[in-house]
C-alpha positions as CSV (number, residue, x, y, z in Angstrom):
1,M,0.0,0.0,0.0
2,K,1.4,3.4,-1.0
3,I,0.8,6.4,1.1
4,H,0.4,9.7,-0.7
5,W,3.0,12.3,0.3
6,G,0.3,14.6,1.6
7,K,-1.0,12.0,4.1
8,A,2.6,11.3,5.1
9,V,3.2,15.0,6.0
10,I,0.0,15.0,8.0
11,I,0.9,11.9,9.9
12,I,4.4,13.2,10.7
13,F,2.9,16.6,11.8
14,I,0.5,14.7,14.1
15,F,3.4,12.7,15.6
16,F,5.4,16.0,16.1
17,I,2.5,17.8,17.8
18,S,1.9,14.7,20.1
19,F,5.6,14.7,21.0
20,I,5.6,18.4,21.8
21,V,2.4,18.0,24.0
22,Y,4.1,15.1,25.8
23,I,7.3,17.1,26.5
24,V,5.3,20.2,27.7
25,A,3.1,18.1,30.0
26,G,6.1,16.3,31.4
27,S,8.0,19.5,32.1
28,M,5.0,21.0,33.8
29,N,4.9,18.2,36.3
30,A,8.7,18.3,37.0
31,K,9.7,19.2,40.6
32,I,11.8,22.4,40.7
33,D,13.5,23.3,44.0
34,L,14.9,26.8,44.4
35,V,18.0,27.2,46.6
36,T,15.8,29.1,49.0
37,D,12.3,30.5,48.8
38,D,13.4,34.1,49.6
39,Y,16.3,34.0,47.1
40,Y,16.2,37.7,46.1
41,K,16.1,39.0,49.6
42,K,19.1,36.9,50.5
43,E,20.9,38.0,47.4
44,L,20.6,41.6,48.5
45,M,22.1,40.7,51.9
46,Y,25.0,38.8,50.4
47,Q,27.6,41.4,51.3
48,Q,27.1,40.3,55.0
49,T,27.9,36.7,53.9
50,I,31.1,37.9,52.2
51,D,32.1,39.7,55.4
52,K,31.4,36.6,57.5
53,K,33.5,34.4,55.2
54,A,36.3,37.0,55.3
55,N,36.3,36.9,59.1
56,A,36.5,33.1,58.9
57,R,39.5,33.3,56.5
58,S,41.3,35.7,58.9
59,L,41.5,32.9,61.5
60,N,43.8,31.0,59.1
61,E,42.1,27.7,60.1
62,N,39.1,25.9,59.0
63,I,36.5,23.9,60.8
64,E,36.8,20.1,61.0
65,L,33.9,17.7,60.3
66,N,34.2,14.2,61.8
67,L,31.4,11.6,61.3
68,N,30.9,9.1,64.1
69,N,28.3,6.4,64.2
70,D,25.4,8.6,65.3
71,Q,26.9,12.2,65.4
72,V,28.6,14.8,63.3
73,I,31.3,16.4,65.4
74,I,32.3,19.9,64.2
75,S,35.5,21.4,65.7
76,L,35.8,25.1,65.4
77,P,39.3,26.7,64.8
78,S,41.6,26.7,67.8
79,G,41.5,30.5,68.0
80,L,37.8,30.2,69.0
81,K,38.2,27.4,71.7
82,N,37.0,28.5,75.1
83,Q,35.1,31.4,73.5
84,H,31.3,31.7,73.6
85,C,29.9,30.9,70.1
86,K,26.3,31.3,69.3
87,G,24.7,30.7,65.8
88,E,23.6,27.8,63.7
89,V,24.7,24.8,61.7
90,F,22.7,24.3,58.4
91,F,22.9,21.1,56.4
92,Y,21.9,21.9,52.8
93,R,20.9,19.1,50.4
94,A,20.7,20.6,46.8
95,S,18.7,17.7,45.5
96,D,15.8,18.0,47.9
97,K,15.0,21.0,50.1
98,R,12.8,18.9,52.4
99,M,16.0,17.3,53.7
100,D,17.6,20.6,54.7
101,K,18.1,20.8,58.5
102,S,19.2,23.6,60.8
103,F,20.5,23.3,64.4
104,P,21.3,26.0,66.9
105,I,24.9,26.5,68.2
106,N,25.5,27.7,71.8
107,T,28.9,26.5,72.9
108,N,32.0,27.5,74.9
109,S,34.1,24.5,74.1
110,G,34.6,25.0,70.3
111,I,33.0,21.5,69.7
112,I,29.6,21.1,68.2
113,S,27.8,17.7,68.2
114,V,24.8,17.2,65.8
115,E,22.8,13.9,65.6
116,N,23.2,12.5,62.1
117,S,20.1,10.3,61.9
118,F,18.6,12.5,59.2
119,L,21.6,12.4,56.9
120,E,21.1,10.2,53.8
121,K,23.8,9.1,51.4
122,G,24.9,11.8,49.0
123,K,26.4,15.3,48.9
124,W,25.7,17.8,51.7
125,Q,26.8,21.3,52.1
126,V,27.4,22.3,55.8
127,F,27.1,26.0,56.6
128,V,28.4,26.9,60.1
129,T,27.4,30.5,61.0
130,F,28.1,32.0,64.4
131,I,29.0,35.0,66.4
132,A,32.1,35.0,68.7
133,N,33.9,38.1,70.2
134,N,31.3,40.3,68.6
135,K,32.4,39.1,65.1
136,E,30.3,37.0,62.7
137,Y,31.8,34.0,61.0
138,Q,30.7,31.6,58.3
139,F,32.4,28.4,57.3
140,T,31.2,26.2,54.5
141,E,32.2,22.5,54.1
142,I,31.2,19.7,51.8
143,L,30.2,16.4,53.4
144,F,29.9,13.2,51.3
145,L,28.2,10.1,52.7
């Protein structure tokens, strides 16, 4: 059976339109997570983050992350040991914002313990932000499980 070229063009056009409708419907149902819901507000305040990171670099040491069986132990730089530090530890998971967790910091020992039962395998960014000696600091580390 021979198909006339006009019918072939119409059949190809119908397949093309069906494919486009399938792609559009699929993309409308795709889950899209922003880094944060108030992205633009945080972007305007980013100079403060730059200042916190500069303060952290001025210590010439970084934080240490150690993973035990049931805890993540965060050791602050030795220059901040025996100093009162208050702030937060934020575990950021880029692939799913529902997994993000934040924990308060209030320590004098320079050691922070966080339960790790919520951590799943994969890549995590750990943001440690705190105030010590009336200065704000922010450290960022990558944690792979």
